[in-house]
ROLO-325375 format. One record per residue (C-alpha): residue in three letters; x negated, y negated, z. Coordinates in pm, 1 decimal. Layout:
BEGIN
@res: ALA x: X y: Y z: Z
...
***
This chain:
BEGIN
@res: MET x: -11292.1 y: -6438.2 z: 12025.7
@res: THR x: -11546.9 y: -6467.8 z: 12303.0
@res: ASP x: -11508.1 y: -6539.9 z: 12671.3
@res: SER x: -11706.2 y: -6859.2 z: 12625.2
@res: PHE x: -11825.5 y: -7072.6 z: 12910.8
@res: CYS x: -11610.5 y: -7382.0 z: 12953.5
@res: VAL x: -11712.7 y: -7668.9 z: 13177.1
@res: ASP x: -11468.0 y: -7887.4 z: 13366.6
@res: ARG x: -11443.3 y: -8263.8 z: 13331.6
@res: ILE x: -11233.7 y: -8548.4 z: 13466.0
@res: GLY x: -11106.9 y: -8621.9 z: 13115.9
@res: VAL x: -11005.2 y: -8911.8 z: 12897.8
@res: ALA x: -10651.0 y: -8955.4 z: 13033.8
@res: LYS x: -10744.1 y: -8987.2 z: 13399.9
@res: LEU x: -11037.0 y: -9219.1 z: 13332.5
@res: THR x: -10833.2 y: -9433.5 z: 13092.8
@res: LYS x: -10553.8 y: -9464.3 z: 13349.2
@res: MET x: -10806.8 y: -9582.9 z: 13609.1
@res: ALA x: -10935.5 y: -9848.2 z: 13368.8
@res: PHE x: -10578.5 y: -9945.7 z: 13271.7
@res: ASP x: -10495.6 y: -9995.6 z: 13640.4
@res: GLY x: -10792.0 y: -10226.5 z: 13683.1
@res: VAL x: -11022.0 y: -9986.7 z: 13868.5
@res: ASP x: -11389.3 y: -10081.1 z: 13839.6
@res: LEU x: -11546.4 y: -9774.6 z: 13679.3
@res: ARG x: -11905.6 y: -9879.5 z: 13743.2
@res: PRO x: -11930.4 y: -9716.3 z: 14088.2
@res: LEU x: -11804.0 y: -9389.8 z: 13938.4
@res: TRP x: -12059.1 y: -9425.9 z: 13659.9
@res: HIS x: -12341.5 y: -9449.3 z: 13914.2
@res: GLU x: -12197.6 y: -9160.9 z: 14117.6
@res: LEU x: -12181.5 y: -8934.6 z: 13812.7
@res: MET x: -12526.1 y: -9041.4 z: 13697.4
@res: ALA x: -12663.5 y: -8927.1 z: 14032.3
@res: LYS x: -12498.7 y: -8585.7 z: 13979.5
@res: ALA x: -12606.9 y: -8543.3 z: 13619.3
@res: THR x: -12803.8 y: -8229.1 z: 13550.7
@res: ASP x: -12943.7 y: -8038.4 z: 13256.0
@res: ALA x: -12748.9 y: -7729.8 z: 13365.9
@res: ALA x: -12438.1 y: -7635.1 z: 13166.8
@res: GLU x: -12208.3 y: -7779.8 z: 13434.5
@res: GLY x: -12371.1 y: -8118.2 z: 13375.8
@res: ALA x: -12220.9 y: -8130.5 z: 13026.9
@res: GLY x: -11880.0 y: -8209.4 z: 13176.2
@res: ILE x: -12035.2 y: -8498.4 z: 13369.0
@res: GLY x: -12199.3 y: -8613.3 z: 13047.9
@res: MET x: -11868.9 y: -8621.0 z: 12861.4
@res: ASP x: -11710.6 y: -8820.6 z: 13142.9
@res: LEU x: -12003.4 y: -9063.3 z: 13134.7
@res: SER x: -11948.9 y: -9098.3 z: 12760.5
@res: VAL x: -11584.6 y: -9192.9 z: 12817.6
@res: ILE x: -11668.4 y: -9438.0 z: 13097.3
@res: ALA x: -11930.8 y: -9612.5 z: 12883.9
@res: GLN x: -11675.9 y: -9660.9 z: 12605.1
@res: LEU x: -11411.2 y: -9786.6 z: 12847.4
@res: LEU x: -11666.5 y: -10037.1 z: 12978.3
@res: GLY x: -11716.9 y: -10163.7 z: 12623.9
@res: ASP x: -12045.7 y: -9990.8 z: 12543.3
@res: GLN x: -11937.2 y: -9762.7 z: 12261.5
@res: ALA x: -12289.0 y: -9709.3 z: 12128.5
@res: THR x: -12410.6 y: -9566.2 z: 12459.7
@res: GLY x: -12095.6 y: -9359.0 z: 12498.8
@res: LEU x: -12126.8 y: -9202.0 z: 12154.9
@res: SER x: -12497.6 y: -9140.5 z: 12207.0
@res: ILE x: -12427.1 y: -8950.3 z: 12530.2
@res: GLN x: -12151.1 y: -8752.0 z: 12360.8
@res: LYS x: -12379.3 y: -8651.4 z: 12072.2
@res: GLU x: -12647.4 y: -8534.0 z: 12314.1
@res: VAL x: -12395.8 y: -8328.2 z: 12514.7
@res: LEU x: -12226.8 y: -8171.4 z: 12212.2
@res: ALA x: -12560.6 y: -8051.3 z: 12077.5
@res: THR x: -12560.2 y: -7785.4 z: 12351.5
@res: GLN x: -12201.4 y: -7758.8 z: 12483.3
@res: GLN x: -11875.2 y: -7781.0 z: 12288.1
@res: LEU x: -11611.3 y: -7636.6 z: 12524.2
@res: PHE x: -11449.8 y: -7844.0 z: 12798.9
@res: ARG x: -11157.4 y: -7766.3 z: 13026.0
@res: LEU x: -10917.6 y: -7978.8 z: 13225.6
@res: PRO x: -10851.8 y: -7795.5 z: 13553.8
@res: CYS x: -10496.0 y: -7674.4 z: 13605.9
@res: ALA x: -10398.8 y: -7522.5 z: 13942.4
@res: ALA x: -10160.5 y: -7252.4 z: 13821.2
@res: PRO x: -10157.9 y: -7245.7 z: 13439.7
@res: ARG x: -9879.6 y: -7059.1 z: 13260.0
@res: LEU x: -10003.4 y: -7138.2 z: 12910.1
@res: ARG x: -10349.1 y: -7187.7 z: 12762.8
@res: VAL x: -10385.6 y: -7440.5 z: 12482.5
@res: LEU x: -10696.6 y: -7481.6 z: 12270.4
@res: ALA x: -10743.0 y: -7824.0 z: 12110.8
@res: LEU x: -10974.8 y: -7844.5 z: 11808.5
@res: ALA x: -11143.3 y: -8184.4 z: 11817.9
@res: ALA x: -11399.0 y: -8381.2 z: 11618.8
@res: GLU x: -11703.6 y: -8567.0 z: 11744.8
@res: MET x: -11543.7 y: -8911.7 z: 11766.4
@res: ASP x: -11493.3 y: -9214.9 z: 11988.0
@res: ILE x: -11228.8 y: -9185.7 z: 12259.5
@res: GLY x: -10957.8 y: -9322.1 z: 12030.4
@res: GLY x: -11032.4 y: -9079.8 z: 11748.7
@res: ASN x: -10876.5 y: -8747.1 z: 11844.0
@res: THR x: -10512.5 y: -8690.0 z: 11940.9
@res: PRO x: -10492.6 y: -8800.3 z: 12307.1
@res: ILE x: -10336.3 y: -8467.7 z: 12403.3
@res: GLU x: -10435.5 y: -8501.4 z: 12768.9
@res: PHE x: -10172.0 y: -8772.4 z: 12815.7
@res: LEU x: -9904.4 y: -8544.6 z: 12667.6
@res: LEU x: -9982.8 y: -8263.9 z: 12914.7
@res: GLU x: -9973.8 y: -8486.7 z: 13221.3
@res: GLY x: -9833.7 y: -8296.3 z: 13520.9
@res: SER x: -9767.7 y: -7979.3 z: 13321.1
@res: ASP x: -9853.2 y: -7617.4 z: 13397.5
@res: ILE x: -10056.4 y: -7595.5 z: 13077.3
@res: GLU x: -10432.1 y: -7549.5 z: 13082.6
@res: LEU x: -10613.0 y: -7746.9 z: 12814.3
@res: THR x: -10946.2 y: -7642.7 z: 12669.9
@res: THR x: -11100.2 y: -7865.2 z: 12404.6
@res: LEU x: -11339.4 y: -7726.1 z: 12146.6
@res: TYR x: -11541.6 y: -7992.1 z: 11969.0
@res: VAL x: -11606.0 y: -7856.6 z: 11621.4
@res: VAL x: -11954.5 y: -7980.4 z: 11535.6
@res: PRO x: -12062.3 y: -7905.5 z: 11177.1
@res: GLY x: -12350.4 y: -7660.6 z: 11172.6
@res: VAL x: -12294.3 y: -7540.8 z: 11530.1
@res: PRO x: -12160.2 y: -7183.3 z: 11569.2
@res: TRP x: -11806.5 y: -7150.5 z: 11703.9
@res: GLN x: -11743.8 y: -7029.9 z: 12056.6
@res: VAL x: -11373.7 y: -6972.8 z: 12099.3
@res: PRO x: -11220.6 y: -6904.3 z: 12442.8
@res: GLU x: -10905.1 y: -6705.0 z: 12505.3
@res: HIS x: -10591.6 y: -6907.5 z: 12443.2
@res: ASP x: -10222.4 y: -6871.3 z: 12362.2
@res: VAL x: -10179.9 y: -7144.8 z: 12103.1
@res: ALA x: -10410.9 y: -7388.7 z: 11924.6
@res: ILE x: -10363.2 y: -7740.9 z: 11791.0
@res: VAL x: -10584.8 y: -7949.9 z: 11566.3
@res: ILE x: -10640.1 y: -8290.6 z: 11725.7
@res: ALA x: -10913.9 y: -8413.9 z: 11489.0
@res: PRO x: -10807.3 y: -8712.7 z: 11276.4
@res: ASP x: -10812.7 y: -8770.2 z: 10903.8
@res: ASP x: -11119.0 y: -8992.0 z: 10877.4
@res: PRO x: -11415.0 y: -9008.8 z: 10637.5
@res: ARG x: -11637.4 y: -8905.7 z: 10929.1
@res: THR x: -11436.3 y: -8591.7 z: 11007.9
@res: GLN x: -11391.0 y: -8429.8 z: 10667.2
@res: THR x: -11659.5 y: -8168.9 z: 10732.0
@res: THR x: -11499.1 y: -8086.7 z: 11066.5
@res: LEU x: -11155.8 y: -8048.8 z: 10906.6
@res: ASP x: -11310.3 y: -7830.7 z: 10635.6
@res: GLU x: -11465.6 y: -7611.4 z: 10903.2
@res: ILE x: -11136.0 y: -7575.9 z: 11090.4
@res: GLU x: -10953.1 y: -7501.5 z: 10766.0
@res: ARG x: -11194.1 y: -7219.5 z: 10682.1
@res: HIS x: -11129.0 y: -7055.4 z: 11018.6
@res: ALA x: -10754.5 y: -7125.6 z: 11028.4
@res: ALA x: -10658.5 y: -6870.3 z: 10764.4
@res: GLY x: -10767.1 y: -6579.5 z: 10981.1
@res: TRP x: -10670.8 y: -6723.2 z: 11318.2
@res: PRO x: -10476.0 y: -6463.6 z: 11518.0
@res: CYS x: -10233.6 y: -6705.7 z: 11684.7
@res: LYS x: -10046.2 y: -7018.2 z: 11583.9
@res: ILE x: -10243.6 y: -7331.7 z: 11496.3
@res: LEU x: -10036.5 y: -7649.2 z: 11512.4
@res: ASN x: -10105.1 y: -7952.2 z: 11290.4
@res: PRO x: -10316.4 y: -7775.0 z: 11026.6
@res: PRO x: -10590.0 y: -7982.8 z: 10856.6
@res: MET x: -10420.9 y: -7982.2 z: 10514.9
@res: GLN x: -10123.4 y: -8171.2 z: 10659.1
@res: ILE x: -10342.4 y: -8407.6 z: 10864.4
@res: ARG x: -10524.2 y: -8511.4 z: 10546.8
@res: GLN x: -10196.8 y: -8643.9 z: 10402.5
@res: LEU x: -10173.9 y: -8914.4 z: 10668.6
@res: ASP x: -10427.8 y: -9149.1 z: 10512.6
@res: ARG x: -10246.4 y: -9465.1 z: 10405.8
@res: ASP x: -10294.7 y: -9422.2 z: 10031.4
@res: ARG x: -10179.7 y: -9058.6 z: 10047.3
@res: LEU x: -9889.8 y: -9113.1 z: 10285.6
@res: CYS x: -9719.4 y: -9365.5 z: 10058.5
@res: THR x: -9729.6 y: -9114.6 z: 9771.7
@res: LEU x: -9601.5 y: -8838.1 z: 9998.1
@res: LEU x: -9305.1 y: -9042.4 z: 10121.7
@res: ARG x: -9218.0 y: -9250.4 z: 9815.4
@res: ALA x: -8863.4 y: -9214.2 z: 9684.2
@res: THR x: -8739.1 y: -9083.7 z: 10018.3
@res: PRO x: -8373.2 y: -9193.2 z: 10044.0
@res: GLY x: -8325.3 y: -9460.0 z: 10310.2
@res: LEU x: -8700.2 y: -9513.2 z: 10355.9
@res: GLU x: -8928.3 y: -9785.5 z: 10226.1
@res: ILE x: -9306.2 y: -9754.1 z: 10229.8
@res: PRO x: -9511.0 y: -9998.5 z: 10021.9
@res: MET x: -9763.3 y: -9840.4 z: 9787.6
@res: THR x: -10117.4 y: -9860.1 z: 9922.2
@res: ALA x: -10436.7 y: -9867.9 z: 9716.5
@res: ARG x: -10793.2 y: -9810.0 z: 9832.9
@res: ILE x: -11033.5 y: -10057.4 z: 9672.4
@res: SER x: -11398.1 y: -10146.6 z: 9703.7
@res: ARG x: -11525.9 y: -10481.3 z: 9825.2
@res: CYS x: -11623.5 y: -10574.4 z: 9469.4
@res: GLU x: -11276.1 y: -10485.6 z: 9343.4
@res: LEU x: -11117.6 y: -10696.4 z: 9616.1
@res: GLU x: -11339.6 y: -10992.4 z: 9528.5
@res: ALA x: -11217.9 y: -10975.1 z: 9167.9
@res: LEU x: -10849.7 y: -10914.2 z: 9250.3
@res: ASP x: -10596.4 y: -11145.0 z: 9085.8
@res: GLU x: -10219.8 y: -11144.0 z: 9033.7
@res: ALA x: -10234.7 y: -10914.9 z: 8731.6
@res: THR x: -10476.2 y: -10656.3 z: 8871.9
@res: ALA x: -10293.1 y: -10649.7 z: 9207.1
@res: SER x: -9964.0 y: -10566.1 z: 9036.3
@res: CYS x: -10137.7 y: -10301.2 z: 8828.9
@res: ARG x: -10304.3 y: -10135.5 z: 9128.7
@res: LEU x: -9993.7 y: -10129.2 z: 9347.8
@res: GLU x: -9717.6 y: -10046.8 z: 9097.7
@res: ASP x: -9447.9 y: -10185.6 z: 9330.0
@res: GLY x: -9562.1 y: -10548.8 z: 9341.1
@res: GLY x: -9846.7 y: -10792.1 z: 9394.6
@res: PHE x: -9917.1 y: -11092.4 z: 9615.2
@res: PRO x: -9854.7 y: -11161.4 z: 9897.6
@res: LEU x: -10065.5 y: -10864.2 z: 10007.0
@res: ILE x: -10161.3 y: -10696.5 z: 10331.1
@res: VAL x: -10531.2 y: -10614.5 z: 10347.0
@res: ARG x: -10724.6 y: -10415.6 z: 10604.9
@res: PRO x: -11055.0 y: -10226.7 z: 10618.9
@res: VAL x: -11038.0 y: -9850.7 z: 10564.1
@res: CYS x: -11045.4 y: -9666.2 z: 10901.4
@res: SER x: -10927.9 y: -9973.6 z: 11095.0
@res: HIS x: -10661.7 y: -9948.0 z: 11365.6
@res: ALA x: -10480.9 y: -10172.0 z: 11616.9
@res: GLY x: -10480.9 y: -10465.9 z: 11377.6
@res: ARG x: -10859.4 y: -10486.9 z: 11336.5
@res: GLY x: -10925.7 y: -10675.0 z: 11013.6
@res: LEU x: -10557.0 y: -10684.8 z: 10921.9
@res: ALA x: -10459.9 y: -10997.5 z: 10729.0
@res: LEU x: -10200.1 y: -11143.4 z: 10494.3
@res: LEU x: -10329.1 y: -11272.6 z: 10160.9
@res: VAL x: -10067.8 y: -11504.3 z: 10015.3
@res: ALA x: -10266.9 y: -11561.1 z: 9696.0
@res: PRO x: -10598.8 y: -11457.2 z: 9538.6
@res: SER x: -10748.9 y: -11783.8 z: 9660.5
@res: GLY x: -10755.7 y: -11643.7 z: 10015.3
@res: ILE x: -10973.9 y: -11342.6 z: 9936.4
@res: ALA x: -11313.0 y: -11515.5 z: 9963.7
@res: ALA x: -11240.4 y: -11655.0 z: 10309.5
@res: TYR x: -11116.1 y: -11316.7 z: 10428.8
@res: LEU x: -11423.6 y: -11132.1 z: 10304.7
@res: ALA x: -11655.6 y: -11391.3 z: 10453.3
@res: GLY x: -11557.8 y: -11260.2 z: 10795.3
@res: ARG x: -11556.8 y: -10888.8 z: 10712.9
@res: PRO x: -11864.7 y: -10664.2 z: 10672.8
@res: GLU x: -11677.2 y: -10355.6 z: 10544.6
@res: SER x: -11725.2 y: -10212.2 z: 10195.7
@res: GLU x: -11382.2 y: -10053.9 z: 10140.7
@res: PHE x: -11028.2 y: -10178.9 z: 10201.1
@res: PHE x: -10660.6 y: -10087.9 z: 10175.1
@res: ILE x: -10417.4 y: -10326.7 z: 10008.8
@res: SER x: -10037.7 y: -10305.7 z: 10006.5
@res: ARG x: -9741.1 y: -10524.9 z: 9928.7
@res: PHE x: -9621.3 y: -10742.2 z: 10218.7
@res: VAL x: -9263.9 y: -10678.4 z: 10331.4
@res: ASP x: -9095.1 y: -10948.9 z: 10536.1
@res: TYR x: -8912.2 y: -10746.1 z: 10800.3
@res: ALA x: -8802.7 y: -11032.7 z: 11025.3
@res: SER x: -8468.4 y: -10981.7 z: 11196.7
@res: PRO x: -8187.3 y: -11238.4 z: 11157.8
@res: ASP x: -8310.6 y: -11415.0 z: 11473.9
@res: GLY x: -8652.2 y: -11466.0 z: 11312.6
@res: LEU x: -8832.8 y: -11218.6 z: 11538.4
@res: PHE x: -9021.7 y: -10912.8 z: 11417.7
@res: ARG x: -8948.3 y: -10575.3 z: 11574.9
@res: LYS x: -9189.8 y: -10286.7 z: 11538.1
@res: TYR x: -9119.3 y: -9937.6 z: 11668.0
@res: ARG x: -9340.4 y: -9642.9 z: 11751.6
@res: LEU x: -9169.6 y: -9307.8 z: 11721.6
@res: VAL x: -9313.2 y: -8969.7 z: 11801.2
@res: CYS x: -9196.8 y: -8662.2 z: 11611.7
@res: VAL x: -9218.4 y: -8339.8 z: 11811.0
@res: ASP x: -9117.3 y: -8011.1 z: 11652.4
@res: GLY x: -8910.2 y: -8192.2 z: 11392.1
@res: ARG x: -8727.7 y: -8426.3 z: 11629.6
@res: PRO x: -8795.5 y: -8801.3 z: 11665.3
@res: TYR x: -8830.9 y: -8970.7 z: 12004.4
@res: ALA x: -8865.3 y: -9337.0 z: 12095.3
@res: CYS x: -9211.3 y: -9425.9 z: 12219.2
@res: HIS x: -9210.0 y: -9804.5 z: 12234.4
@res: MET x: -9068.6 y: -10118.6 z: 12077.5
@res: ALA x: -9269.0 y: -10439.1 z: 12031.1
@res: ILE x: -9104.7 y: -10776.0 z: 11963.2
@res: SER x: -9298.9 y: -11077.8 z: 11840.4
@res: GLU x: -9275.0 y: -11409.6 z: 11663.5
@res: GLN x: -9543.6 y: -11291.8 z: 11418.4
@res: TRP x: -9539.1 y: -11007.4 z: 11166.9
@res: LYS x: -9873.1 y: -10866.3 z: 11279.1
@res: ILE x: -9763.0 y: -10674.3 z: 11587.5
@res: TRP x: -9905.9 y: -10411.3 z: 11810.8
@res: TYR x: -9779.4 y: -10354.6 z: 12161.5
@res: LEU x: -10042.4 y: -10550.0 z: 12351.7
@res: ASN x: -10018.4 y: -10870.9 z: 12148.9
@res: ALA x: -9637.7 y: -10873.8 z: 12174.0
@res: ASP x: -9667.1 y: -10977.8 z: 12542.8
@res: MET x: -9385.5 y: -10744.9 z: 12642.8
@res: ALA x: -9493.3 y: -10763.2 z: 13006.9
@res: LEU x: -9430.2 y: -11138.7 z: 13008.3
@res: SER x: -9071.9 y: -11130.2 z: 12880.2
@res: LEU x: -8777.6 y: -10986.1 z: 13072.2
@res: ALA x: -8556.8 y: -11024.5 z: 12762.9
@res: LYS x: -8796.1 y: -10826.1 z: 12543.4
@res: ARG x: -8823.7 y: -10548.8 z: 12800.9
@res: ALA x: -8445.9 y: -10534.2 z: 12834.5
@res: GLU x: -8416.3 y: -10489.1 z: 12458.6
@res: GLU x: -8681.6 y: -10216.5 z: 12460.3
@res: ALA x: -8500.1 y: -10039.3 z: 12743.0
@res: CYS x: -8178.1 y: -10051.7 z: 12541.5
@res: PHE x: -8360.0 y: -9919.4 z: 12234.0
@res: MET x: -8480.7 y: -9618.7 z: 12431.5
@res: ALA x: -8149.2 y: -9555.7 z: 12605.5
@res: THR x: -7949.0 y: -9563.3 z: 12281.6
@res: PHE x: -8211.6 y: -9420.2 z: 12047.3
@res: ASP x: -8044.4 y: -9085.5 z: 11976.4
@res: ASP x: -7702.1 y: -9238.6 z: 11912.4
@res: GLU x: -7810.7 y: -9549.5 z: 11723.5
@res: PHE x: -8157.7 y: -9581.9 z: 11567.5
@res: ALA x: -8218.2 y: -9208.0 z: 11514.2
@res: LEU x: -7863.8 y: -9159.9 z: 11385.9
@res: ARG x: -7886.9 y: -9462.6 z: 11156.8
@res: HIS x: -8203.9 y: -9326.2 z: 10996.7
@res: ALA x: -8134.4 y: -8954.8 z: 11039.9
@res: GLY x: -8174.7 y: -8864.4 z: 10673.9
@res: ALA x: -8497.8 y: -9058.6 z: 10624.8
@res: LEU x: -8648.9 y: -8925.5 z: 10947.1
@res: ARG x: -8553.0 y: -8569.7 z: 10863.6
@res: GLU x: -8701.2 y: -8588.0 z: 10513.5
@res: MET x: -9016.4 y: -8765.0 z: 10635.6
@res: THR x: -9073.3 y: -8491.7 z: 10894.8
@res: ARG x: -9021.7 y: -8222.2 z: 10633.9
@res: ARG x: -9266.6 y: -8378.2 z: 10390.2
@res: ALA x: -9528.5 y: -8444.2 z: 10658.5
@res: GLY x: -9521.5 y: -8078.6 z: 10761.7
@res: LEU x: -9673.5 y: -8155.4 z: 11101.7
@res: ASP x: -9568.3 y: -8018.6 z: 11438.4
@res: TYR x: -9656.9 y: -8344.6 z: 11611.5
@res: PHE x: -9720.4 y: -8696.6 z: 11479.3
@res: THR x: -9637.5 y: -9059.5 z: 11545.4
@res: VAL x: -9480.5 y: -9318.5 z: 11316.6
@res: ASP x: -9511.1 y: -9696.7 z: 11333.1
@res: CYS x: -9210.4 y: -9846.8 z: 11161.1
@res: ALA x: -8950.9 y: -10123.3 z: 11142.2
@res: GLU x: -8622.8 y: -10187.2 z: 10962.3
@res: THR x: -8598.2 y: -10380.8 z: 10637.7
@res: LYS x: -8353.1 y: -10664.8 z: 10592.7
@res: SER x: -8134.9 y: -10423.2 z: 10395.8
@res: GLY x: -8140.3 y: -10165.4 z: 10676.5
@res: GLU x: -8389.1 y: -9909.7 z: 10546.0
@res: LEU x: -8656.0 y: -9747.7 z: 10760.0
@res: LEU x: -8979.0 y: -9934.6 z: 10682.9
@res: VAL x: -9280.4 y: -9710.2 z: 10748.0
@res: PHE x: -9617.3 y: -9872.6 z: 10815.9
@res: GLU x: -9818.5 y: -9564.0 z: 10903.2
@res: ALA x: -9799.4 y: -9212.3 z: 11040.2
@res: ASP x: -10073.9 y: -9065.3 z: 11252.7
@res: ASN x: -10159.9 y: -8758.7 z: 11457.4
@res: THR x: -10385.9 y: -8954.3 z: 11694.8
@res: ALA x: -10193.4 y: -9263.1 z: 11813.7
@res: ILE x: -10171.9 y: -9281.5 z: 12191.8
@res: VAL x: -9849.3 y: -9183.3 z: 12367.5
@res: HIS x: -9882.0 y: -9242.1 z: 12739.6
@res: ASN x: -9714.0 y: -9314.7 z: 13071.5
@res: MET x: -9955.4 y: -9575.5 z: 13205.9
@res: ASP x: -9733.6 y: -9882.4 z: 13210.6
@res: PRO x: -9649.2 y: -10014.7 z: 13559.8
@res: ALA x: -9314.7 y: -9879.1 z: 13680.9
@res: LYS x: -9211.7 y: -10210.1 z: 13838.9
@res: LEU x: -9222.9 y: -10388.6 z: 13504.9
@res: PHE x: -9118.9 y: -10095.6 z: 13286.2
@res: PRO x: -8890.3 y: -9874.0 z: 13499.4
@res: TYR x: -8727.9 y: -9728.6 z: 13187.5
@res: LYS x: -9050.5 y: -9596.8 z: 13035.2
@res: ALA x: -9143.1 y: -9307.4 z: 13264.7
@res: PRO x: -8817.7 y: -9116.0 z: 13203.5
@res: GLN x: -8858.2 y: -9161.6 z: 12828.4
@res: MET x: -9223.3 y: -9056.5 z: 12828.2
@res: HIS x: -9148.2 y: -8747.7 z: 13035.3
@res: LYS x: -8880.2 y: -8661.8 z: 12782.3
@res: VAL x: -9152.3 y: -8667.8 z: 12514.8
@res: PHE x: -9398.2 y: -8473.9 z: 12732.1
@res: ASP x: -9136.4 y: -8207.4 z: 12806.7
@res: ALA x: -9059.8 y: -8173.4 z: 12435.9
@res: PHE x: -9429.6 y: -8136.2 z: 12357.1
@res: ALA x: -9477.7 y: -7867.7 z: 12623.1
@res: ALA x: -9164.1 y: -7685.7 z: 12504.4
@res: MET x: -9300.7 y: -7686.2 z: 12150.7
@res: LEU x: -9629.1 y: -7532.9 z: 12267.3
@res: TYR x: -9445.1 y: -7257.7 z: 12454.4
@res: LYS x: -9221.7 y: -7196.8 z: 12154.6
@res: ARG x: -9514.2 y: -7170.5 z: 11911.1
@res: ALA x: -9698.4 y: -6937.0 z: 12148.2
@res: GLY x: -9399.1 y: -6704.1 z: 12175.1
@res: ASN x: -9447.2 y: -6483.3 z: 12483.1
@res: PRO x: -9774.5 y: -6628.2 z: 12607.1
@res: ARG x: -10059.2 y: -6386.4 z: 12587.6
@res: ALA x: -10424.0 y: -6428.9 z: 12503.0
@res: CYS x: -10515.1 y: -6390.1 z: 12137.9
@res: ALA x: -10853.8 y: -6294.3 z: 12003.5
@res: ALA x: -11046.9 y: -6447.2 z: 11716.8
***
């Protein structure tokens, strides 16, 4: 291990919160541009400029700035006034939604976060730390990075949380195999198919590819998130129209499960599993099956928010207890220290798992006036995450690699 030079930055969490609150980031962009320098300290400014560009909708510019910065500097630190624990996050060169948003989880803590961007072909510079965590995602673009981390992990002198081998199991077509036949849990089989295979898909080939059923199918591009490209194909006749609007070359297909509640509404939950224990993160309620939190319009409905508040308040004694066996077995099979789960309940009462991820955002940005119940719940998650880091570090002391 070397005492490598880390540069400070504002960070993703703080900048995202500003954008979420409606702050115009363009003045800050110009201010940082005026301070930009080729010196090492300027790399932190560059990374912040990369984040701002992406938050302003210019992902291409943001990623271009990031690539230029990471060619010469890979270590970045979030300042912490009086740190009691030093955490090293192993990240991939990705857009701001790619790596685990760990900064949000450490909000207000006494933990100093240093992020090492593992760039293939660039020598490692590892600072002193007490515990490490892999925050790179399982993505076709990050396989070389995960390989690199995996090669180093075997001889790492302190605990590394979320090892790459377990992260790789989170891809949709692998996760369904990992979790299939879990008592009390339903997860439709998922197949990865090419564009040409999707064009030729019919009732017979769909049933053959999926094992557990055929049309109606859910289709989405590989590597898509937040509902991008997600659609319901009721019959093969809908494939051509779907593909006419999609440029991607590879897709996931899975059997559609109607998870509507008796009142006709769909309820989708995000859980976060920390050190083997599940916590409520949010609940989205919608008239349509294709839900993510923003399109559920939770902020516009007092009744929906009241139900979400009740879900959080009673989670340990109701939802988590109802699905205790399935959650426990899912956590065991996943083998991860920290991950999120998007799920629902089937009409027969089983836990319906849509996806599990190590990079989904868990935050405390929602306005307290509208969501007064969220901050206490999020701090419960943050406290559990910090406690896990302390536990894995043992008696905190610097380790050397």
